[in-house]
C-alpha positions in Angstrom: -47.5 8.0 48.3 -46.1 9.0 44.8 -43.0 7.8 43.0 -41.2 11.2 43.6 -37.5 11.5 44.6 -34.9 14.2 44.7 -34.1 15.4 41.1 -30.7 14.2 40.0 -29.9 17.5 38.2 -31.2 21.0 38.1 -33.0 20.4 34.8 -35.1 22.6 32.5 -38.2 21.2 34.3 -36.7 22.2 37.7 -36.0 25.7 36.4 -39.6 26.0 35.1 -40.9 25.2 38.6 -38.4 27.8 40.1 -39.8 30.4 37.7 -43.4 29.5 38.7 -42.5 30.0 42.3 -40.9 33.4 41.4 -37.6 32.5 43.2 -34.5 34.6 42.7 -31.8 32.2 44.0 -31.2 28.8 42.4 -31.9 25.6 44.5 -29.0 23.8 46.1 -28.4 20.2 47.2 -28.5 19.7 51.0 -27.4 16.6 52.9 -30.0 14.7 54.9 -28.7 13.8 58.4 -31.8 12.8 60.4 -31.8 14.0 64.0 -32.5 11.4 66.7 -36.2 11.6 67.6 -37.1 13.6 64.5 -40.3 12.6 62.8 -41.0 12.1 59.1 -42.9 15.0 57.5 -42.7 17.1 60.7 -39.8 19.4 59.6 -41.0 22.5 61.4 -41.2 21.1 64.9 -38.1 19.0 64.2 -36.1 22.1 63.4 -37.6 24.2 66.2 -36.4 21.5 68.7 -33.0 21.4 67.1 -32.6 25.2 67.4 -33.5 25.1 71.1 -31.1 22.3 71.9 -28.1 23.2 69.6 -28.5 26.8 68.5 -28.4 27.8 64.9 -31.6 28.8 63.1 -34.5 27.5 60.9 -34.3 28.1 57.2 -37.6 27.9 55.3 -38.0 27.2 51.6 -39.1 24.7 49.0 -38.0 21.1 48.8 -38.2 20.0 45.2 -39.4 16.5 44.2 -39.6 14.9 40.8 -41.8 12.0 39.6 -40.1 11.3 36.2 -42.3 11.9 33.2 -45.3 12.7 35.5 -44.8 15.8 37.5 -42.4 18.0 39.5 -43.5 19.6 42.8 -42.2 21.9 45.5 -43.0 21.2 49.2 -42.7 24.0 51.7 -40.0 22.8 54.0 -37.6 23.7 56.8 -33.9 22.8 57.3 -31.4 23.6 60.1 -28.5 26.0 59.8 -25.9 25.2 62.3 -24.1 27.9 64.4 -21.2 27.4 61.9 -23.4 28.1 59.0 -23.8 24.6 57.6 -27.2 23.6 56.0 -28.6 20.3 57.1 -31.9 18.6 56.6 -32.5 16.9 59.9 -35.9 15.4 59.0 -35.9 11.7 58.0 -37.3 10.7 54.6 -39.7 7.9 53.9 -37.5 6.7 51.0 -34.3 7.4 53.0 -33.1 10.2 50.6 -29.5 11.1 51.2 -29.9 14.6 49.8 -32.6 17.1 49.0 -32.9 19.9 46.4 -33.8 23.0 48.4 -34.6 26.6 47.4 -34.3 29.0 50.4 -36.9 31.7 50.7 -35.5 34.2 53.3 -38.6 36.5 53.1 -41.1 33.6 53.7 -40.8 32.3 57.3 -43.0 29.5 58.8 -46.1 31.1 60.3 -47.8 27.9 61.4 -50.2 27.8 58.5 -50.6 24.9 56.1 -49.0 25.5 52.7 -50.0 23.4 49.7 -47.4 21.9 47.4 -46.8 23.6 44.0 -47.1 21.1 41.2 -46.2 21.2 37.5 -47.1 18.4 35.0 -44.2 17.1 33.0 -46.4 16.2 30.0 -49.9 17.1 28.8 -52.0 14.2 30.1 -55.5 14.4 31.5 -54.7 11.8 34.3 -51.8 13.9 35.5 -53.9 17.1 35.4 -56.7 15.4 37.3 -54.3 14.1 39.9 -52.9 17.6 40.5 -56.4 19.2 40.6 -57.6 16.6 43.1 -54.5 17.1 45.3 -55.2 20.8 45.3 -58.8 20.2 46.3 -57.7 18.0 49.2 -55.3 20.7 50.4 -58.1 23.3 50.3 -60.4 21.0 52.2 -57.8 20.6 54.9 -57.2 24.3 55.1 -61.0 24.8 55.6 -61.2 22.0 58.2 -61.3 22.4 61.9 -58.0 22.3 63.6 -57.5 20.7 67.0 -54.5 20.0 69.3 -51.3 18.3 68.0 -52.0 19.3 64.4 -55.1 17.2 63.9 -57.6 18.5 61.3 -61.1 17.3 60.9 -62.9 17.5 57.6 -66.5 16.2 57.0 -66.3 12.6 55.6 -68.8 13.4 52.9 -66.4 16.0 51.6 -63.1 14.2 52.0 -64.0 10.6 51.1 -64.7 11.1 47.4 -61.5 13.3 47.1 -59.3 10.6 48.7 -61.0 7.8 46.6 -60.3 9.8 43.4 -56.7 10.5 44.4 -56.1 6.8 45.1 -57.6 5.8 41.8 -55.5 8.4 39.8 -52.4 7.5 41.8 -52.8 3.8 40.9 -53.4 4.7 37.3 -50.2 6.8 37.1 -48.1 4.2 38.9 -49.3 1.6 36.5 -48.3 3.7 33.6 -51.8 4.5 32.2 -52.2 7.5 29.9 -55.3 9.4 29.0 -55.5 7.8 25.5 -55.4 4.3 27.0 -58.4 2.3 27.8 -59.5 3.2 31.3 -57.8 1.6 34.2 -61.2 0.6 35.6 -60.9 -2.2 33.0 -63.6 -0.9 30.7 -63.0 -0.9 27.0 -63.4 2.9 26.9 -60.6 5.5 26.9 -60.0 7.2 30.2 -61.2 10.6 28.9 -64.6 9.2 28.1 -64.9 6.9 31.0 -63.8 7.6 34.6 -62.0 10.7 33.4 -65.4 12.2 32.4 -66.8 11.7 35.9 -63.7 13.0 37.7 -63.7 16.1 35.5 -67.4 16.7 36.3 -66.6 16.3 40.1 -63.7 18.7 39.8 -65.8 21.3 38.0 -68.5 21.1 40.5 -66.1 21.4 43.4 -64.4 24.6 42.2 -67.6 26.5 41.7 
């Protein structure tokens, strides 16, 4: 889990992400009111059940998260529009967020397919870039995996294990405040770029061929 939360303001960085997503309408803040029985990170089935029980409709779009000084990202997400027209996020949050920043995409409904987050680095740092690239490779591996009932996806361990190990390593480095010009977080006396960063870059390059 990252250190991301709802952005406090619609900043220049948020607008850069909105531009990258080619969205026409600006994002808005939406209240989080978790529905009884709703499951964290399962917004689409949560909203589908709410519509069946209470009417209204599903609104799809991008929920925007910010990890200060690291990255900003958009997660494809669904909220509920009540019969009266109110917008409510009924999906509970792991960090108990009270509001989300949401950009509605009327022409992009949920089609049951997995959608990767869209990420934007907030500074030019190799560790951040590697974290984003590894996250994208994990998403692609999941998209290519075999899907079974109840949303379970299987990916060969030989493919997924090194990706998850790299992500945990990079996540730990970012949470601890390491930068690419620091000595590597593996505790060697060599800078990240010339130590673990060199190996991770090689792995990324080989994976995207």
